[in-house]
N, C-alpha and C positions, 0 to 999 in steps of 0.2 A: 285678224281672226286666227285663233290658235289652230294648228293643224294636228291631226292624229296620224302618227307614223306607225306603220306595221314593220316591225324589226325582225328580220330573219334570225333564227337561232337554232341550236341543236341541243338535244338532251344532255344534261350534266349528271353523271352518275352520283348516287349517294344522297339524293334529296328525299330521304324517307323520314317523315316526322316520327318522333317518339311520343311518349305520353303527354308531353307539353310542347308540341310543335317541333320545328326543325332547329337544331342547335349545332353550330360549327364554330371554328375559329373565325374571328373577325376578318382576317385577310381573305378567307374563303368566300364569305358573304360579299366582300368588296370586289371579288373577281368578276371578270367580264361575263355579263348575262346571268350571273348566279342568282342574285336577289330577284331580278326581273322574271326569270324562268319560274321560280317558285311562286311569286305573287300572281303571275298570269295563270298558273295552274290552280291556285285558290279560286280566282274569279271564274275560270272555266268550269269548275266543279259546282260552286254555289250560285253562280250567276250574279251579275252586277247591274244589269239594265234596270233603271228606275229605282234602285235600292238605296237604303241609307245604312252607313256603317260608322262604327266608332274606331278611332285610331289613336294610339298612344304607346308610350314605352317607358322604360325605367331610367332613361337618360344616359345609358352607357355609350361608349364610343361608337360612332356611326349611326346612333339613334336619329340625329337630326337630318343627316343626308338620306337615310333609308325612308324617313317619313315623306320627304319631298318626292322620291321615286314612287312610293305607294300612292300618294295623292294623284300624281299625274297619270298613273296607270288606272286608278279607279275612275278618273274622269274619262279616259280613253275607252274604258270598257262600259261606259254608259251609266255609271252610278249617279243618282240624283243629288246625294248629299253625304258629306262626311263630317262627323263631329270629332274634333281633334283637341286633345289637351294642349293648353298653352305651352309653347316650347317643345311640343311633341311629347309632353310628359303625362303619364297616367300610371298610377299603381295598378297592378293586375286586379285587385278587388274593386277599385274605383272604376276601371274600365267595364268590369262585369256589371256594376251598378248602373252605369250610363247606358249600357245596352238594354237593360231591363227597364229603366226609368223612361227612356225615349222610345221603347218598343222598336228598336232598330232591327235590321236583318242580320246582325252579327257584328263582329269587330275584329280588327287585326291588332295584336299586341306584340310589340318589339321588346323581347327580353330573353335572357338566358338564365332567368331566375336568380339563384344564389351563387351562380358561377362568377368568377372574376371578370372584370371588364377592362378594356384598353385596346390599343392598336394590335397587340399580339394575343389578346385573350379571347373571350367568347362573345358570341352574338346569337340571337335567336328570333324567330318569327312564328307566331301561332295564330290560328283562327279560332274565335269563340262564336258559338251558335246564338240564335236569337234568345235562348233562355239565359244567356250570359255565361254559360259553361264551356269548357274546352270541347272542340269537335270530337265526336266519338270515332272509334277506330274505322268504321265503315267509310266515314267522310275523309279521314286522313289517308286511308288506303287509296281512295279514289284520287286524291290530290297527288299522291306519290305516283300512281299509274300514269297520271297526266304528265308528270315531269319526264317520264320515260319516252314520251311520244311527241312532245311539243316541237313545233316547227317555227313559230313566231310569237311575238308578244306585241301588245298595243301600248303606245306611249304618247301622251299629249305633249307637243312641243310648246313649252311655256316657261315663264320665269318662276322662281320659287315663290311660294305663298309666304307672307309674313306671319309666322306663328308666334311672334314675340308678344303680341297684344291680343286681348280678347276682342272678338268682333267677327263680322261676316265678310267673306270674300267670294269672288266668283273665279272659278278655274274652268275655262271653257264653258260648257253648259252645266257644270256641277257647282253646287253651293258648298263652301267650306266654312263651318262654324267653329271658330276657335273659342274654347270655353275655359273657365277657371277650373283646373283639374281637381281642386280640393273642395270647392263649395258644396256641390251636391252630395259628395260622400260625407262631409262633416255634418250636413243636415240629417242624413240617414242615421248617423251615430247618435245624434242628439235625440232622435225619436226612439231609439232602442234603449238608451241608458239614462240613469237618474243623474243628469249633470248637476243639479243643485246639491245633491248629497255628496258627490265627488268634489265639487267646488268647496263645499264646507269642510271636507276632510283636508284639502290642501290649505285652506285658510287657517285650520287648526294646527298647522305645523308639520303635516305629513310631507315627507321628502321622497322624491323619486328621481331616478336616472334613466333616461330613455336614449339608447344608443342606436341611431339610425344608420350607422355604418357607411356614411357618405353616399347613401342610396336613396331610393325614391320616397320613402316614408318621411324624410326630413320635413318637407313643407306641410304634410298632413299632421305630423306630430306637433309641430310648433303651433299651427293654427288651433288644433283641438286641445292639446294639453296646456300650452302656455297662454293662448289667447282666450279660448272659450272656458276652460276649466280653471284658469288663473293659477296654474302651477308656477313656481318661481322661474323667472327668466334664467336660461341656462340649464333647465331641466333636460332639454333635448341637446345631446352632443352629437357631433358629426352629422349635422342636420342639413348640410348643403349637398344635393346630389352632384357627384362629379363623374366625368366620363370614365375614369379608371377607379372609381370608388375610393379615391385617395390611396390607392395601392393596397386597400384592404381586400380580404376575401369575404364578400358580404353574405356570410352564412351564419345565422345567429345560433351558434352552439358554444359550449364551454371552451372549445379549442380556438375558434376564430374570434369570439367575443371575450377574449381573455382579460382585457382591460376592465370590462364591466364586471366580470367574475371577481377579479382582484379587489375592486372597489366594494363590492357587496359583501366581502368576507373580512373587511377591516372593522376594527372596533367602532368607528364612527360612521359606519355605512348608512346610506339612505334606507328608508323603510321598504322600498320596492324598486326593483330594477327590471328593465326589459330591453330587448333588441329586436330588430326586424331585418329582413334580407333585401337583396337587390331590387326585387319588384314588389315588395311589400306584402307578400302572401304568407310569410312564415314568421314565427315569433319564438323568443325564448323568454322565460319568466324566472326571476330570481328574487327570493326574499332576503332579508338581512341574515347572512350566515347560512342560508339554505337554498339549494338549487332545486327547482321544480322540473322533473322530467316531463316531456311532452305527454306521455301516457297518463301520468298523474294529473297533469294540468287538465286534460280532457275530462277525466273523471270528476275532478273538483268543480269544473265549470258546469258539467251536466247536473251535478248534485245541487248546485246553488243558483242555476240560471233563473229560477223563479223570482229571485231577489231583484232582477232588472225588469223595468216596466215592459220591455218588448217581449218578455218570456214569462210574464206573471201567470198566464193561463196554463203553464206547464209545457212539457215537451211531448212530441208525438213519438219520438224514438231517438236512439243514439246509434250512430254508425262509426265503425273504426276500420282502418285497413288491417288486414290479417296480421302483419308483423307487429302491430301496436299491442301493448299489453291488454290483458282482459280486465283491467281495473274498471273501465267504463261499463263493461258488461254487468258488473256487480251493482253498479248504481242503477242501471236500467231495470235489473231484476227487482231491486228494492222499490223502485218507482212504479213497477208494473207496466212498463212501456216496452216497445219493440227494441231489440238489439240486433245489429247487423254487422257481419264480418265480411269485408269486401277485398278484392285484390287492390294492390297499390295503384293509385291514380285517381284524381279527383272526379273524373267523369263518372266513375261508378257511384259516387255519392250523389251526383247530379240527378240521376234517375230516381233515387230514393227521396230526395228533396222535392223534385217536381211532382212526385206521386203523393206527397204528404205523409210518407212513412217515417221520415226522420226529420229532426229539427237541428240537431248539433252533430257535427262529424269531426273526426280527427285522425291524424297520422303521427306515428312516432318520429317522423322526419320534420318535426317542428311546424306542422301545419294544422290549424284548427279553424273551424268556420261554422256557419249556420245557414238557415234558409233565407237570410237577408240578401245574399248574392249566390253565385254558383262557382265560387272559387274559395280557396282558403283565404283567411284574412288576418294578417298579423296584428294590425292595430285594433281590430274588433276584439280579439282575444285579450289584449292588454286592457282595453276599456271594460270588458266584462269582469276581469280580475279587480280592477279599481272599484267597480260598482259593488262587488261582493265585499271587498275590504271596507268600503264606506258604510255599508249596512251592518256588517257583522262586528265592526270595530275591534277586530283582532289582527294579530300579525299573520304573515304568510305561514310562518312556522307553526303557529297555534292551529290555523285552519287545516294544515296538512296533518298534524298529529291527531286532531279530532276526526278527520276523515278516515285515517288508517285505523283508529280505535273502533270506528263504526263498521267499516267494510273489510278490514284486513288490508295488508299491504302487498302489492305486486312489485317486488324488487325487479328492476328491469335495466337492461343496458344493451347497447349495440356495439359490436366490435367489427371494424372495417379493416380488411386486408386488401390494400390497394395495389394496382398495377401488377397483378399476377399474370403471367403469360396465359393467354386465352386458352391454349390447348391444355395446359395443366389444370386450369379452373374447370374446363368442360369435362375433363377426365375424372376429376374429383366428384363433380355433381353426378356424372353417369354412374360411378361406382356407388355413390350414396343412394341414388334412386334404386339401384339394383339390390341394395341391402334392406330396403324398407319392409318387405314382406316378412323377414325373419326377426324384426326388432320387437314387436309386441310380446310382452311377457319376460323379456330379458331384464336383468338388473344391472344398472350402470351407476357407479358412485353411490350405491345404496338406494337408488331410486328405480322403481319398476316402470318400464315403458308400457303405457296403456294403448297407444295408437301411434302409427307413423304413416304419413301419406304425402302426396304431392298435391297441394291445395288446388282445388277446382271450384269455380263459383258459377252458380246459375242465377242470373239476375232475376229477382222476384217481380220486376216491372216488365221487362221486355223479353224475358226468357232466354237471352243470349248466354252462352257458356264460355267461360275463360279457363283454359287448362294451364297446367304447369306454372302456377303462380308463386311457388316457393315450397320447399320441403319442410314439413313439420314433424317434430318428434315430441309427443305429449307423454307426460308422466302422471302416475296415479295421484300424486300429491298436489297437482295443479301446476307443477313446473313445466317449462316448455322451451324448446329450441327451434328456431326457424333459420333456414339457410336460403339465401337468395344471391344470384349473381346480378350485378347492376352494370348496365352498359352506358351510364351517363358520363363516365370519365372519358378522357380523350386518348388514353393509352392502356392497352391490356384490359383485364376485367377486375372489378372490385367484388370481393366476396363479403357479403354482409351477413353476420351471424347475430341473431336476436336472441337474447337470453332472459328468461323470466322464472322467478321463483315466488310462490305465494306463501305468505305468513298470515295465518288467520288471527293471531293475537290471542290473549292480550300481551304475551311476551314476544320478544324478538322483532319488534317493530321499528327499532331505532338503530339498526346496524348500518355500516357503510355498504353501499350497494354492491361493490365488487367483492367485498368480503362475504356478504350474504349469498352471492351468486357463485362463489368459488367451486362448489361441486358441479354446478350446471356448466360452468366454463370448461372444467376438465372433461366432463361428459361430451360436450360439443366437439372438443378437439379429438377425443378418442373415437367417437362414432363416425366422424367424417374423414378421419385420417388426415387432418389438415397439414401437419408437418411432413408426412410422407409424400403427399401429393404436391405441396407447394414449397416446402422448405421453410415455411414460416412457423414461428413459435409464439410470436406476439403480434397483436393488431397494430396498424398504423394510427388509427383514430379510435378513441373510446368515447361514446356519448351515452 
């Protein structure tokens, strides 16, 4: 008979979850009591007695060992059942779907999203609620408080569960159901999209390259694209999830998915290219010879979603994070539906989706999704693009050009200044905030400032208020600058500067984005005094 041990422990500083759970270097998570303290704090807050949870992760280093620890702790805390992906693998959107499909009491996802994996790289753990979405701030704050006062954790003394095969196991008094991580998700996609039309497009010679970046979407992409949609074998590259993501940085943007970008800009390029990230919730879309910015992708998907069976009744609304370009707003206005501007973080979209106020949501950081789950979903976005291409029978470039001709073009880019000394970054933002009141009416680079503020959001569903979500400088011509400090890096601060310039057309719709944004870029540097505060004149990453 398995014994439940109560293990004495003491609080470990710094176990404060961010917008997507607790992320640290893998050796930190592997340290004595570290994972156990945090998992016990989760169970102490949400309760485990008699409950059912979903468990899975993106396959990064330590994923397999952490899964066994979490299972034994769930059993020791009285959970009735855990549904776990085969091999402890589940993409984040697939985990969200399993939580919703099985009406479980939530789920634990092991991932550090698009951050690198490996013995010296990153690991993460987050809890998703019964709606399938990330735990809201009130819940993560309670978990953090619990980590500061924990004195012991419960652990079932038992052998590892065999997660390599689908089937049912007993772990103490708890049932462990090992499920195919792909099957239920693939069935959901087949219900949303016109698979026969996409299959016919591939049969007609349409060529695609899907780069899964040695991360979790590999098995999903192979099953859906190559097996069910009958794309050519080899359409999916880097399709085997590896503990170190093959040494790649699994972040689908033009910098880290350079091999895909290079291929898509060759004369013999495929018709369509896509990439996904570590845990499968982000996407990058590229046409032959043309890159689609995430902001434009959101707008095109919103404008054309009705072409897919799952959205033929139309959209209830479109939501975007504040730093994302206003391109989707123009679509929402034309469709006569709700438009929402939220702080960064998918949990804000979750409220709108649950309340039936929005159907499609997106972030400039390569995340797009809809009300089918409560996470962003990389493969979903790729499949909606394929559905649109199959119905419209046009190239990506033609669809973008027609979109801009109809709605105008929001030229957009994000400039990241990485590893700035935290004190210097904070001083720059403080000075910038102090200057906001005097900015309206001033002319910078020939553009008149119409408004300047520190974005605050009142949730239309639960009334909660989120302050200081990013500094905005708005211009009369529709141009915009947003400044945010990000703490997701592991050293110093990253300054993210979001740049936007609107061209109504018909002229000026086919410029290079950086060229079109040049006056906005100069204004952004001048208004914030970036060089004076940080010594930087050029960004480290441009997306």
